[in-house]
C-alpha positions in Angstrom: -141.9 111.8 44.8 -138.1 111.2 42.7 -137.0 112.4 40.4 -137.6 110.9 36.6 -134.6 109.1 34.7 -135.6 111.6 31.9 -135.0 114.3 34.4 -131.7 113.1 35.7 -130.6 112.6 32.3 -131.6 116.2 31.1 -129.7 117.5 34.4 -126.6 115.5 33.4 -127.0 116.9 29.8 -126.8 120.5 30.8 -124.3 119.6 34.0 -121.7 119.2 31.4 -122.8 121.4 29.2 -122.1 124.0 32.3 -119.0 122.3 33.1 -117.4 122.1 30.0 -119.4 124.3 27.2 -118.5 128.0 26.1 -119.6 130.8 28.5 -123.3 131.5 26.6 -123.6 127.5 26.6 -122.8 127.1 30.2 -125.2 130.2 30.9 -128.4 128.4 29.2 -127.5 125.1 30.7 -127.7 127.1 34.1 -131.1 128.4 33.7 -132.6 125.6 32.1 -131.4 123.4 35.0 -132.9 126.7 37.4 -136.2 126.7 35.4 -136.6 122.8 36.1 -135.9 122.8 39.9 -132.6 120.8 39.1 -130.0 122.4 41.5 -129.9 119.7 43.8 -129.6 117.1 41.1 -127.0 119.2 39.6 -124.9 119.6 43.4 -125.5 115.4 43.6 -124.1 114.9 40.3 -120.9 117.3 40.7 -120.7 115.7 44.1 -120.5 112.5 42.5 -118.5 112.9 40.0 -115.9 114.9 41.9 -116.1 117.8 39.7 -117.4 120.1 43.1 -114.7 122.7 42.5 -115.0 123.3 38.8 -118.9 123.4 39.8 -118.4 126.2 42.0 -115.9 127.9 39.8 -118.0 127.9 37.0 -121.2 128.8 38.3 -118.9 131.8 40.1 -117.9 133.0 36.7 -120.6 133.1 35.5 -122.2 136.3 37.3 -125.5 137.7 36.7 -126.7 134.7 33.9 -127.2 132.0 36.6 -130.7 133.0 38.8 -129.8 132.6 42.2 -129.6 129.4 43.3 -131.8 128.2 46.5 -130.3 129.0 49.5 -130.4 125.1 50.7 -128.4 124.4 47.5 -125.9 127.0 47.7 -125.0 126.6 51.2 -125.0 122.5 50.8 -122.5 123.0 47.7 -120.4 124.8 50.2 -120.9 121.7 52.6 -120.1 119.4 49.8 -117.2 121.0 48.5 -115.7 121.2 52.2 -116.6 117.6 52.7 -115.0 116.6 49.2 -111.9 118.3 49.4 -111.3 116.8 53.2 -111.4 113.4 51.5 -109.8 114.5 48.8 -107.0 115.4 51.0 -107.1 112.0 52.8 -106.8 110.0 49.3 -104.1 111.9 47.9 -102.0 111.3 51.2 -103.0 107.9 51.3 -101.6 108.1 47.8 -98.5 109.4 48.4 -97.8 107.1 51.6 -98.4 103.7 49.3 -96.2 105.2 46.5 -93.5 106.2 48.7 -93.9 102.8 50.2 -93.8 100.9 47.1 -91.0 102.9 45.5 -88.9 102.4 48.9 -89.4 98.7 48.1 -88.3 98.6 44.9 -91.3 98.0 43.0 -92.6 100.6 40.2 -96.0 101.9 40.5 -98.1 104.7 38.5 -101.0 106.7 39.9 -103.7 106.5 37.3 -107.0 108.0 37.3 -108.1 111.0 39.4 -104.5 110.9 40.9 -103.6 111.2 37.7 -105.8 113.6 36.3 -105.3 116.1 39.2 -101.2 115.5 38.3 -101.5 116.0 34.9 -104.9 117.9 34.0 -106.2 119.8 37.2 -102.6 120.9 38.1 -104.0 121.5 42.0 -105.8 119.0 44.1 -108.5 122.1 44.6 -109.8 121.9 41.4 -110.5 118.0 41.6 -111.8 115.8 44.0 -111.2 112.1 44.3 -112.2 109.8 46.8 -110.1 106.8 46.7 -106.5 105.6 45.0 -106.1 103.8 42.1 -102.5 102.2 41.7 -100.9 100.3 38.9 -98.2 97.7 39.8 -97.0 94.7 38.0 -98.4 91.1 38.7 -94.9 89.8 39.7 -94.5 92.4 42.4 -97.5 90.9 44.3 -96.7 88.9 47.3 -97.8 85.7 47.2 
C-alpha cells in the first residue's frame, strides 16, 4: 500500500528542515524521518528535487544524531547520486554546447533555473544536479 499524502507532506517538511535547517533542526528532522519510516520517501524526494548531493552531505555532517539509515536506502542513495551526477553532467555538457553554438551564431542567450543556480549559488556541479537545460533567447532570434 502506498504512503498517504499527509505522510509524504510530513516527509517533505522534514526534508526541507534537514536540508536547510540549523544543525539541531536538521538532526530532529532526520530523527522524525527515521521514526516514521520515511527514508525511502525522503530519498525519492531528494532525487526529484535534484538535491541528492546536499542530502548526502547533510546526513554525513549530522554524525551520530541520525539513526542508521536502512541499508537499502543507504545503497540506494549512493546509486541515485551516481546516476543523477551522470545525467547532470550530460545536461551541463549539452547546455555548454548549445550556448557555444548560439554565441557562435551571434545569438545572445542565457541559461536559467538549474544551470544558473549551479553557476551562481552552488559553485560546483557536484553540489546540485539538473535533468534538463533551460535557455532563454529573444523571440526575434528564433528561426522562422
